VEXDREN-2710 file (C-alpha; in Angstrom, 1 decimal):
% VEXDREN-2710
k/r/px/py/pz
1/MET/103.7/92.0/91.6
2/ARG/106.1/94.2/89.5
3/LYS/109.4/93.4/87.9
4/LEU/112.2/95.7/89.0
5/SER/113.6/97.8/86.1
6/ALA/117.3/97.9/85.1
7/GLU/117.5/101.4/86.4
8/GLU/116.1/100.4/89.8
9/CYS/118.6/97.5/90.0
10/GLN/121.5/99.7/88.9
11/ALA/120.6/102.3/91.6
12/ALA/120.6/99.5/94.2
13/ILE/124.0/98.4/93.1
14/THR/125.3/102.0/93.4
15/ALA/123.6/102.8/96.7
16/GLY/124.0/99.3/98.3
17/GLU/120.3/99.0/98.9
18/PHE/117.0/99.5/97.1
19/SER/115.6/103.0/97.1
20/PRO/112.9/104.2/99.6
21/GLY/110.7/104.6/96.5
22/ILE/110.7/100.8/96.5
23/THR/111.2/99.7/100.1
24/ALA/108.6/102.2/101.4
25/SER/106.2/101.9/98.5
26/ALA/103.7/100.2/100.8
27/PRO/103.6/99.4/104.5
28/ALA/104.8/95.9/103.7
29/VAL/107.1/95.2/100.8
30/ALA/108.9/92.1/99.5
31/ILE/111.7/92.1/97.0
32/ILE/112.5/88.8/95.4
33/LEU/115.9/88.4/93.8
34/THR/116.2/85.2/91.8
35/GLN/117.2/83.4/88.6
36/SER/114.8/82.1/85.9
37/TRP/115.9/78.4/86.2
38/CYS/115.2/78.1/89.9
39/PRO/112.4/75.5/90.6
40/GLN/111.6/77.0/94.0
41/TRP/111.1/80.4/92.3
42/MET/108.6/78.8/89.8
43/TRP/106.6/77.5/92.8
44/MET/106.7/80.9/94.6
45/LYS/105.7/82.7/91.4
46/THR/102.6/80.5/91.2
47/TYR/101.4/81.3/94.7
48/LEU/102.4/85.0/94.5
49/GLY/100.4/85.4/91.4
50/SER/97.3/84.1/93.3
51/LEU/97.5/86.8/96.0
52/ARG/94.8/89.4/96.0
53/GLU/95.6/93.0/95.3
54/ASP/96.2/94.8/98.5
55/ALA/97.3/98.5/98.9
56/ALA/99.2/97.6/102.1
57/LEU/101.5/95.2/100.2
58/ALA/104.0/95.7/97.3
59/LEU/105.8/92.8/95.7
60/TYR/108.8/93.3/93.4
61/TRP/111.0/90.7/91.6
62/ILE/113.9/90.3/89.2
63/GLU/115.2/87.3/87.4
64/TYR/118.6/88.8/87.1
65/ASP/120.1/85.9/85.0
66/ARG/118.0/87.3/82.1
67/GLU/119.5/90.8/82.4
68/SER/122.5/92.4/80.8
69/PHE/123.8/93.3/84.3
70/PHE/123.7/89.6/85.5
71/GLU/127.3/89.3/86.8
72/GLU/127.3/92.8/88.3
73/PHE/124.0/92.3/90.1
74/MET/124.8/88.7/91.3
75/THR/128.1/90.0/92.8
76/PHE/126.2/92.9/94.5
77/LYS/123.5/90.6/95.9
78/GLU/126.1/88.1/97.2
79/ASN/128.4/90.7/98.7
80/ALA/126.1/93.5/99.9
81/PHE/123.3/91.2/101.1
82/GLY/125.5/88.2/102.0
83/ASN/123.2/85.7/100.3
84/ASP/124.2/83.5/97.4
85/GLN/121.0/81.4/97.2
86/VAL/118.0/81.9/95.0
87/PRO/115.3/82.8/95.4
88/TYR/116.4/85.4/98.0
89/VAL/113.6/87.5/99.6
90/ARG/114.0/90.8/101.5
91/TYR/110.9/91.9/103.5
92/TYR/110.5/95.6/104.5
93/ARG/108.1/97.1/107.0
94/ASP/107.5/100.8/106.8
95/GLY/110.6/101.1/104.6
96/LYS/113.0/99.2/106.9
97/LEU/114.4/95.8/106.4
98/ALA/112.4/93.4/108.7
99/HIS/113.4/89.9/107.6
100/GLU/115.2/87.9/104.9
101/SER/114.5/84.4/103.6
102/ASN/115.2/82.1/100.7
103/TYR/112.5/79.8/99.4
104/ILE/109.5/79.8/101.6
105/ASP/105.9/78.5/101.3
106/LYS/103.0/80.8/100.9
107/GLY/102.0/80.8/104.6
108/GLY/105.6/81.6/105.7
109/PHE/105.9/84.3/103.1
110/LEU/102.7/86.1/104.2
111/ARG/103.7/85.7/107.9
112/PHE/107.1/87.5/107.3
113/LEU/105.5/90.1/104.9
114/LYS/102.7/91.1/107.3
115/ARG/104.7/90.8/110.6
END
């Protein structure tokens, strides 16, 4: 699981979507956009940290309330992706958006990720 960089987030704001270098970095990719105070994110982070390394999966996250671009990124997320909830998860298969969710348990997360 890797934190998205400021540069990657700024590029997404500019392009309206995350780059193929992220969305197609593995056959199955999840990008979690959240804020540090969110209790559901704390729960998700616990089970995500327990997942085994798998070359077929890539997980990215950003707690954007801790970033200097907080307001800009939140506006982008809510307007471009139409989701004002946290955590917000985007699932990609072979580089294409396959599903979206908000908080989800481990079984549901893996089901959407591997589908």
